[in-house]
C-alpha positions in Angstrom: -36.7 35.5 -10.5 -35.9 38.0 -13.6 -38.7 40.8 -11.8 -36.9 41.0 -8.6 -33.5 40.8 -10.1 -34.8 44.1 -11.7 -36.4 45.3 -9.5 -33.3 45.5 -7.0 -31.0 47.1 -9.5 -33.5 49.8 -9.7 -33.9 50.5 -6.1 -29.9 50.7 -5.9 -29.9 52.8 -8.6 -32.5 54.9 -7.0 -30.6 55.1 -4.1 -27.5 55.9 -5.8 -28.7 58.8 -7.6 -31.0 59.9 -4.1 -27.3 59.6 -2.6 -25.6 61.5 -4.9 -27.1 64.7 -5.1 -26.0 66.3 -1.9 -22.1 65.2 -2.9 -22.7 67.3 -5.9 -24.6 70.1 -4.3 -21.5 70.6 -2.2 -19.3 70.7 -5.4 -21.4 73.3 -6.6 -21.3 75.4 -3.5 -17.4 74.9 -2.9 -16.7 75.8 -6.6 -19.6 79.1 -6.6 -17.4 81.6 -4.6 -13.9 80.9 -6.5 -16.0 80.9 -9.3 -14.8 83.9 -12.4 -18.6 84.2 -13.6 -20.6 87.1 -14.1 -23.9 88.2 -12.9 -25.9 86.6 -15.7 -24.0 83.0 -15.0 -23.8 83.3 -11.8 -28.1 83.7 -11.0 -27.8 80.9 -13.6 -25.7 78.7 -11.6 -27.3 79.6 -8.2 -31.1 79.1 -10.4 -29.9 75.9 -11.2 -28.4 75.0 -8.0 -31.5 75.3 -6.0 -34.0 73.4 -8.4 -31.4 70.2 -7.9 -31.9 70.7 -4.6 -35.7 70.9 -5.1 -35.9 68.1 -7.0 -34.1 66.0 -5.1 -36.2 66.7 -2.3 -39.1 65.7 -4.4 -37.4 62.3 -5.2 -36.9 63.1 -9.1 -33.1 62.2 -8.6 -32.5 61.9 -12.7 -33.8 65.5 -13.3 -31.8 67.0 -9.9 -29.0 65.4 -11.2 -29.2 67.1 -14.7 -29.6 70.5 -13.6 -27.0 69.7 -11.4 -25.2 68.5 -13.9 -25.4 71.8 -16.0 -24.7 74.2 -12.5 -21.5 72.1 -12.6 -20.8 72.9 -16.1 -20.9 76.7 -16.4 -18.6 76.3 -13.2 -16.6 73.8 -15.6 -15.9 71.0 -13.1 -16.7 67.4 -13.0 
């Protein structure tokens, strides 16, 4: 019974991360045009955003959220 419960919790957590990646990408997409960043930081945010999307599509949601979180940090958004 404990194994089943653990499996169900893991599945819901994975689904939550998977569903949250696009929300984070959208937030970055909305903030980037308004951001006051130099060319280097802008390029870094774009790379992290692209990496996050690629990782999301590969099913690596934790890594995707890490990359997207770094991009959001540079942009100064939560």
